[in-house]
One Martini backbone bead per residue (centre of mass of N, CA, C, O) as a GRO file, in nm:
protein
  139
    1UNK     BB    1   0.095   0.038   0.025
    2UNK     BB    2   0.050   0.370  -0.062
    3UNK     BB    3   0.161   0.651   0.115
    4UNK     BB    4   0.078   0.962   0.185
    5UNK     BB    5   0.283   1.265   0.212
    6UNK     BB    6   0.432   1.525   0.403
    7UNK     BB    7   0.672   1.794   0.416
    8UNK     BB    8   0.743   2.037   0.628
    9UNK     BB    9   0.508   2.104   0.833
   10UNK     BB   10   0.379   2.335   1.017
   11UNK     BB   11   0.263   2.299   1.333
   12UNK     BB   12   0.106   2.573   1.354
   13UNK     BB   13  -0.118   2.445   1.143
   14UNK     BB   14  -0.217   2.199   1.353
   15UNK     BB   15  -0.212   2.294   1.636
   16UNK     BB   16  -0.373   2.428   1.906
   17UNK     BB   17  -0.139   2.662   1.972
   18UNK     BB   18   0.015   2.768   1.711
   19UNK     BB   19   0.300   2.617   1.741
   20UNK     BB   20   0.593   2.539   1.575
   21UNK     BB   21   0.764   2.347   1.390
   22UNK     BB   22   0.840   2.108   1.176
   23UNK     BB   23   0.707   1.836   1.012
   24UNK     BB   24   0.875   1.612   0.850
   25UNK     BB   25   0.643   1.368   0.848
   26UNK     BB   26   0.307   1.355   0.709
   27UNK     BB   27   0.026   1.158   0.797
   28UNK     BB   28  -0.305   1.115   0.653
   29UNK     BB   29  -0.519   0.902   0.803
   30UNK     BB   30  -0.831   0.704   0.716
   31UNK     BB   31  -0.736   0.405   0.796
   32UNK     BB   32  -0.650   0.112   0.944
   33UNK     BB   33  -0.479   0.008   0.708
   34UNK     BB   34  -0.287   0.248   0.697
   35UNK     BB   35  -0.180   0.223   0.984
   36UNK     BB   36  -0.076  -0.065   0.958
   37UNK     BB   37   0.122  -0.010   0.727
   38UNK     BB   38   0.299   0.188   0.887
   39UNK     BB   39   0.369  -0.003   1.127
   40UNK     BB   40   0.511  -0.232   0.952
   41UNK     BB   41   0.779  -0.070   0.903
   42UNK     BB   42   0.895   0.012   1.216
   43UNK     BB   43   0.865   0.301   1.255
   44UNK     BB   44   0.838   0.559   1.428
   45UNK     BB   45   0.548   0.724   1.575
   46UNK     BB   46   0.334   1.019   1.580
   47UNK     BB   47   0.050   1.106   1.746
   48UNK     BB   48  -0.114   1.415   1.737
   49UNK     BB   49  -0.390   1.503   1.720
   50UNK     BB   50  -0.477   1.811   1.868
   51UNK     BB   51  -0.229   1.928   2.057
   52UNK     BB   52  -0.315   2.023   2.362
   53UNK     BB   53  -0.042   1.858   2.497
   54UNK     BB   54   0.155   2.033   2.297
   55UNK     BB   55   0.495   2.145   2.261
   56UNK     BB   56   0.673   2.279   1.990
   57UNK     BB   57   0.957   2.330   1.871
   58UNK     BB   58   1.129   2.501   1.628
   59UNK     BB   59   1.261   2.223   1.523
   60UNK     BB   60   1.045   2.013   1.569
   61UNK     BB   61   0.953   1.697   1.409
   62UNK     BB   62   1.082   1.399   1.380
   63UNK     BB   63   0.979   1.197   1.148
   64UNK     BB   64   0.676   1.029   1.201
   65UNK     BB   65   0.351   1.163   1.149
   66UNK     BB   66  -0.001   1.161   1.273
   67UNK     BB   67  -0.325   1.194   1.131
   68UNK     BB   68  -0.659   1.135   1.220
   69UNK     BB   69  -0.895   1.035   0.983
   70UNK     BB   70  -1.191   0.964   0.880
   71UNK     BB   71  -1.267   0.679   1.049
   72UNK     BB   72  -1.140   0.828   1.311
   73UNK     BB   73  -1.434   1.009   1.305
   74UNK     BB   74  -1.635   0.821   1.403
   75UNK     BB   75  -2.007   0.774   1.446
   76UNK     BB   76  -2.169   0.501   1.623
   77UNK     BB   77  -2.475   0.325   1.657
   78UNK     BB   78  -2.532   0.010   1.817
   79UNK     BB   79  -2.767  -0.213   1.821
   80UNK     BB   80  -2.896  -0.423   2.079
   81UNK     BB   81  -3.038  -0.691   2.174
   82UNK     BB   82  -3.181  -0.623   2.478
   83UNK     BB   83  -3.030  -0.339   2.456
   84UNK     BB   84  -2.844  -0.092   2.454
   85UNK     BB   85  -2.674   0.109   2.288
   86UNK     BB   86  -2.364   0.143   2.117
   87UNK     BB   87  -2.073   0.339   2.115
   88UNK     BB   88  -1.876   0.447   1.830
   89UNK     BB   89  -1.548   0.602   1.840
   90UNK     BB   90  -1.307   0.776   1.711
   91UNK     BB   91  -0.986   0.887   1.796
   92UNK     BB   92  -1.012   1.168   1.608
   93UNK     BB   93  -1.226   1.283   1.776
   94UNK     BB   94  -1.346   1.548   1.916
   95UNK     BB   95  -1.478   1.609   2.216
   96UNK     BB   96  -1.675   1.840   2.139
   97UNK     BB   97  -1.817   1.681   1.916
   98UNK     BB   98  -1.919   1.451   2.085
   99UNK     BB   99  -2.086   1.619   2.289
  100UNK     BB  100  -2.277   1.745   2.079
  101UNK     BB  101  -2.400   1.480   1.975
  102UNK     BB  102  -2.504   1.376   2.246
  103UNK     BB  103  -2.690   1.611   2.308
  104UNK     BB  104  -2.881   1.574   2.059
  105UNK     BB  105  -2.958   1.270   2.172
  106UNK     BB  106  -2.963   1.268   2.502
  107UNK     BB  107  -2.690   1.189   2.605
  108UNK     BB  108  -2.497   1.055   2.871
  109UNK     BB  109  -2.160   1.028   3.061
  110UNK     BB  110  -1.932   1.269   2.939
  111UNK     BB  111  -1.891   1.537   3.117
  112UNK     BB  112  -1.579   1.505   3.188
  113UNK     BB  113  -1.499   1.641   2.891
  114UNK     BB  114  -1.557   1.914   2.961
  115UNK     BB  115  -1.299   2.132   2.846
  116UNK     BB  116  -1.150   1.913   2.676
  117UNK     BB  117  -0.944   1.966   2.376
  118UNK     BB  118  -0.928   1.690   2.260
  119UNK     BB  119  -0.934   1.356   2.191
  120UNK     BB  120  -1.045   1.045   2.235
  121UNK     BB  121  -0.772   0.901   2.224
  122UNK     BB  122  -0.631   1.085   2.432
  123UNK     BB  123  -0.832   1.046   2.662
  124UNK     BB  124  -0.783   0.742   2.691
  125UNK     BB  125  -0.474   0.734   2.721
  126UNK     BB  126  -0.501   0.965   2.979
  127UNK     BB  127  -0.760   0.968   3.140
  128UNK     BB  128  -0.965   1.182   3.114
  129UNK     BB  129  -1.077   1.463   3.330
  130UNK     BB  130  -1.264   1.551   3.624
  131UNK     BB  131  -1.465   1.612   3.887
  132UNK     BB  132  -1.685   1.428   3.725
  133UNK     BB  133  -1.452   1.240   3.605
  134UNK     BB  134  -1.368   0.965   3.394
  135UNK     BB  135  -1.346   0.791   3.101
  136UNK     BB  136  -1.330   0.504   3.234
  137UNK     BB  137  -1.636   0.512   3.329
  138UNK     BB  138  -1.741   0.477   3.000
  139UNK     BB  139  -1.551   0.246   2.851
   0.00000   0.00000   0.00000
């Protein structure tokens, strides 16, 4: 599988804080197959996410960096027979987007993410939360 990438993209155009030097090699991945293909190469990768917990130096980020797009921003409710529906959310979805969608549906249970500017993947990786609880309570 041939993966497209960009070189020397200023991080200040990508990250939450709008600061930082160039990202040496940036992959914008849209599918799990693309991510798997990149991982199979064996090179270290940096998953950038929303960048709300990153400050990048003027020297930038060397190596391979990844932004999760496409199916990584999925939002799907799967109905289960004799059970409540289960929510499936991609790691690349921003927390604020998730909370807005849940609000429109009348769903509750993730208010601990209110005000946390990252993505679902980052929130799970770091067990994001607040005084209201942590994401591990809902995952």
